[in-house]
C-alpha angles and dihedrals in degrees: 000000000000099000100141130081118200118221119192116193116213108140097109123117093230089226092166094052099080099200127111094247120065108248093245087057099054108119123239107192104315098337134074112243094252091057093045090054093048093048092046091053091049091054091056103048141010102245117188090227139359118214120191116197113212139173119262090251095053105036095086091049093048092051090063091063107054145000097251122126113264126203127186113244130229134233093280139028090256094052091046089054092048090053091053094046090062087069096048120104100164122099092239134042129195112206125194138164116243087221088068087073104160109077125207104208093200092054093048092050090049088056095047095044091053096055099098110117091346125129095202134003116197132184114224141182125214119244112246100179130072112269130213125188119193091343097313130099117245133197106272091196089072094048126087135189109228121217139179150275096069123185118215141175100257097223093046091051093048090052093046092053095047091096139085092241116109119232128187095214144359096267094057091050093050092043089053090062093047098264118153116247118212114205123209131180112282129202136246086216089069093077116161122237106229108136136020090261090063091067090078090056096057109079093173091071117094129206110264112264117260099245134141116219118206127204133184126206135183132182135177131193132176121226124266121196120235096022125112113253114231124188121173087348093301122117112237121210102244137127091239142038132196129296104236145124089250127034085294099236094172093186095055090045091055091048092051090052091049092051093046089047093054089053093045091239102133123244143314093268092063092060103028106026119195088223092068121092087211090076100040107131091351121165103253090214087071090053091051092049090050091050092051091049090049092052092049090051089051092055102261131132120206117241112182143318129220122183139176121208113205109200134145087194143056107036108239106184094103091050100049097092093048090047092050094050095044093048090048089053092051091049094042089234132132110263093245089063091061116070125186124191126182128197139162128238091238087247091296126137128343092324090051089051088057095245098130150324135265127201129194120195137185122196134180131209135188131198112263107254104223091176089077093063 
C-alpha cells in the first residue's frame, strides 16, 4: 500500500557552506546531490509521491532534471515544510533534509516499519560525550541526538505546524501538541552536510565526473536608429543600435544562451523574459553576470567561450580586443579563454543589406570539483 509521501527539503541558502555552489548543487558523479538523494530514496521504498522543496531561484532549474514534484520553499524550514504539506494526500509523510545525503537503508526501513499507530517516528543517536547545560553537567543518558528522516502522521503534523511557534523539526512540533514520539535507532552514516569540513565525513559522495558540457547560442537583432550600439558590453561608434526589449547586446545574448544550453537550462527568455518590465532597457552585462552567478550556484565551472559576430556594418576590427577583455571580465575568465571572431555576410541577405547583426556563440562548462577544496 502506497501510504507515504516523501518530502525532501532543499530550499535553504546554504549560508554556512562557504563554497560557490550551493551544497545541494554539489555534483556526485553525474548527479547533483539533491537528485542523488531523491533517487536513492526511490530505490529503497515505493513512495506514493516525492516532493522536493526548492528555493524560488532553483525550482526552474531542478525541474529540468527529473519528473519529481517540486514545491517552492518559504523563508524558513518550517514554512517550506508547510508549503509541501499542502500537496500531501497520504496518511503518512516522511520528511528528510537533502543535506543528510548519505542514506542508511536499514535505518530508513526501521523508521517505516515502525509507523503503525504512531504519530511520529524519529531516528536518534545516543550522546557519548559529557554534556553541560548553562554551566552544569547533565545526565547524558537522558539526552538524544535527533536525526532525519522523520515519519509523521500527516494530519497530526499539519495541525502541529498550524501555529506561530517556530520548531526545528517535526518531532518538536508534534511533541508540543502532546503527540507521542517514538524513537528508533539512528545511524552515524546519516551525517548532515553543513560546512566544507563535512565533505570528508560523507563516503557516499563521489567525485564529479570529468566531463565537458557544450552549449550553442544564437541571437539576431535588427538596427534601430538613435540608440547606442552595445556589443560584448562595449559601446560601438555607430549611428544606430539594436531594436530590443533590453539594450540589445546581441553578442551577450548569444553567450547567455550558449551557457544555459551547456547546463541544459533552457534559453535566455525563460530567465529574462522580454515581456517583463523589469528587463526593459536593461544592461545585458548585468544579465550575463547573473547567469554566471546562477551557474556557479548550480555547481558548474566555466570553461571557454567562442563567438562569431556576423555584421556587414559596423566594422569591428578595432573593437575586438576591448570586447574580448570586457567579456572575459564579465565571465571571470582569462582573456585567452574568450575568443571573438567577426565576419561580414558578403553583402548577402538582410545582414548584407545592413539591416542588423547576428551572433553565434559556443560555450563549455565543467562540473565544479569540490574534492580539490
